[in-house]
N, C-alpha and C positions, 0 to 999 in steps of 0.2 A: 570587463564583460558583456556579452552582448546579451539582450534583451530574450526572455524565453518565447518559442515558439507555443502558438496557443492555439486551441480549436476546441470543437464539440461534436459529439455524436448521442444518436439517439439508439437506446436500448429498450427492444420492446417487451422485455420480460425478463424473469430469472434465468431462461436460459441463456440468453445474450448477453446477461452479468457474468454468470460462469463461463461463458466461451470467451468474454474479453479477459477475464482473470486467466485464462489457460492460455490466451495470447501472449497477455503480457509475463507469463512465466517462461516464455521461450525465449525473451529479451534481457530477462534478469541476469545479473552478474554479482558475484560479492563485491561488496563495498555500495552497490546500489541502494538508493532510498527513494523509496515510494510514499509519498505523503498523502492518504488517503481521507478526505473532507467528507461530511454529509451529515445533515441531522440522523436523528434516532429512527431507524426503520427505512433509511435511505438505500441500503443494499450495500454496505461496504463489506458486512461479513459474506454475503453472499460472493461478490468479487474475490473476497481472501479466500472464499474456500475452493473457487474455481481456479486461484494460483495454486495454492497448496495440493491440489488433488494433480494437477498439470505437473507438479513437480515430483510427485509420488506418494504423496501420504495418502494412505487407504483407510484411515479411520474418519470419524466422524470430528471435522474440524470444530474446536471450541473458541469461543470468543475470549479473548485474555482481558475481560473489562475486570474480573477481581485478579489475577496475578499479575496483571500489568503487561508482563512480558513471557511468552511462549516460544524459547528457542527451541528449533529443529536443524539436523545436521544430518548426512550422510550416515547409514543408508535409509534412513527414514525419508528424504528427499535428497534431491540428485546436488543439491548446493545447500549451503547452511545458510537459514533465514531466521531471524527473529520477527516473530508478529505482535507488534506492540499497541495495547491501546491506551491510550492517556486519558480517558475520559475522567477518570478519578484523579487526575494530577490537579492542583490549585496553584500551586507554586512551580515555574520552571527551574527554579532551584533543587528541586527534587530529582530532576531529570539526572544530575550528576551521580547519583547513587545507582541508576541503573546499568549505567557503563555503556551506553550507546555509542559513543565514539571509538572504545575499543572495540566492542562487536564490529564495527565498520571495517575492521581491518582485514578480517576474512569471511564476514557474512553480508546477505542484503537484509536490509530492513523494511518492514512495510508496517507502517505507522499510521492508525486511525487517530481521528482527534488531534491532528498534528499541529492546530492553532493553539494547542495549550503549550507549547513548545514556545511561544512569544518569537523573540529575534534568535531563537537558538537552532531553529530548523536550517540545515545545510542549504546554500543556494545552489546544489547540483541536484538535488531533490527534484524526482519527476512529482508534480502536484495533480492530483485528481479531485476532482468534486463532483459527487453523486447528488443529483436531487430528483424527486418525483417529476413526473411528465404526463401523467395519467395514472389509471389505475394499477394496471401492473409495469409501466413504461416508465424510465429513469431518462436523464439528460445526464452525459459525464463531459465535462467540460476539463481542461488541461492548459498547464505550462509545462514546457518542456524545456529544460535548460541547453546548453550545448552537449553536455555529457551524454545526452539520452539523441542529440542529432543522429540519423538514421537510423534510428532503433524505434523512436515514437514519432507519430503513432504506427500504431502496427500496420502493416500492409496485408 
């Protein structure tokens, strides 16, 4: 397996983060995994909101912190997607109960707090990390495996 391509870009505010989520939505296919890391308040939910809205979700995008998984499917979205928040997961063994492997068969996965998966995170996941870079600005860094070659970073 080849090393993932990596890079970074600056997001100058919430509008840029929403727009990046929308650009990511255009690239997403069932079976894809996007691992979204960052501290509380870094902008993970804003990116997820942009992605979900671009896929057709019309309501307020809730955080899956309490339910852990919020599944979306057509006609609500153009493709099936599971929005997963692992913040409350303490032991990677708990992940087996969520059925994420099965969900990948026909859905994309957007996973916040993927570091809670330990070594169970799939090697073909697009890994995104958001960190503050000023008052409203953020720095997004990524590691894009071969499965994302030609798709990420968005042009």
